[in-house]
C-alpha positions in Angstrom: 7.1 15.0 2.8 7.1 11.6 4.3 10.1 9.2 4.2 10.8 5.6 5.0 13.8 3.3 5.3 13.5 0.2 3.2 15.2 -2.9 4.6 15.8 -6.3 3.0 16.6 -9.1 5.5 17.4 -6.4 8.1 19.9 -4.5 5.9 19.1 -0.9 5.0 18.6 -0.9 1.2 17.3 2.5 0.5 15.0 5.4 1.2 11.4 5.7 -0.1 10.0 9.3 -0.2 6.6 10.7 -0.8 7.0 14.4 -1.8 4.6 17.2 -0.9 3.5 17.1 -4.6 2.5 13.4 -4.1 5.4 12.0 -6.2 7.3 8.9 -5.0 11.0 8.5 -5.1 13.2 5.5 -4.3 17.0 5.6 -4.0 19.3 2.9 -2.9 21.8 3.7 -0.1 25.4 4.0 -1.2 26.6 1.3 1.2 24.0 -1.1 -0.1 25.0 -0.4 -3.7 28.7 -1.0 -2.8 28.0 -4.3 -1.1 28.3 -7.1 -3.8 26.6 -9.6 -1.4 23.3 -7.6 -1.6 21.0 -8.1 -4.5 18.3 -5.7 -5.8 15.1 -5.6 -3.7 13.0 -6.3 -6.8 13.3 -6.8 -10.6 11.5 -3.4 -10.9 14.2 -1.8 -8.9 17.5 -2.9 -10.4 20.5 -2.2 -8.3 21.6 1.2 -9.6 22.6 4.7 -8.3 19.8 6.4 -10.2 16.7 7.6 -8.4 13.4 5.9 -9.3 10.4 8.3 -9.7 6.7 7.7 -10.0 3.4 9.6 -9.8 1.8 6.8 -7.9 3.2 4.5 -5.1 5.4 2.0 -6.8 3.5 -1.3 -7.4 6.2 -3.2 -5.6 5.3 -1.3 -2.4 1.5 -1.1 -2.9 1.4 -4.8 -3.4 2.6 -5.2 0.2 -0.7 -3.7 1.4 -3.9 -5.5 2.4 -6.9 -5.3 0.0 -10.6 -5.3 0.3 -12.2 -5.9 3.7 -8.8 -6.4 5.4 -7.6 -3.0 4.2 -10.8 -1.3 5.3 -10.4 -2.9 8.7 -6.8 -1.8 9.0 -7.6 1.7 8.0 -10.5 2.0 10.4 -8.4 0.5 13.3 -5.4 2.7 12.5 -7.5 5.8 11.6 -5.9 6.1 8.2 -7.7 7.2 5.1 -8.2 4.2 2.8 -6.7 6.3 -0.1 -3.5 6.9 1.9 -1.4 4.0 0.6 1.9 5.5 1.9 0.4 6.0 5.3 -0.9 2.5 5.4 2.5 1.2 4.3 4.3 3.1 7.1 1.8 1.8 9.7 1.7 -1.9 8.7 4.9 -2.9 6.8 7.4 -2.4 9.7 6.9 -5.9 11.1 5.6 -9.3 10.1 5.7 -8.8 6.3 5.6 -11.5 3.7 9.1 -11.8 2.2 12.4 -10.0 3.0 11.2 -6.3 2.9 10.3 -4.2 5.8 9.5 -0.5 5.9 10.3 1.8 8.8 9.1 5.4 9.0 11.8 8.1 9.3 
């Protein structure tokens, strides 16, 4: 199992998990849900206490990854399998991302 903290504008929003069965889970942190000043990280993740579940990495997160030649270069450089989207997300989305979201491995 691999897990990551999801931040929006530096505020911990929730936890993204890849299970040993290759399922993906996202759940907002209780403190984030209770803070009325914070909005949902995405329209596909409305601000709710329910856990989001998927058999593939959620498109919101996979869209943060490079594609094509850039992805191949990153994977070669970082020694990550090109099919390991979660591993690539952990390795590349902790700094210098487009937008407010950053991902930090736990």
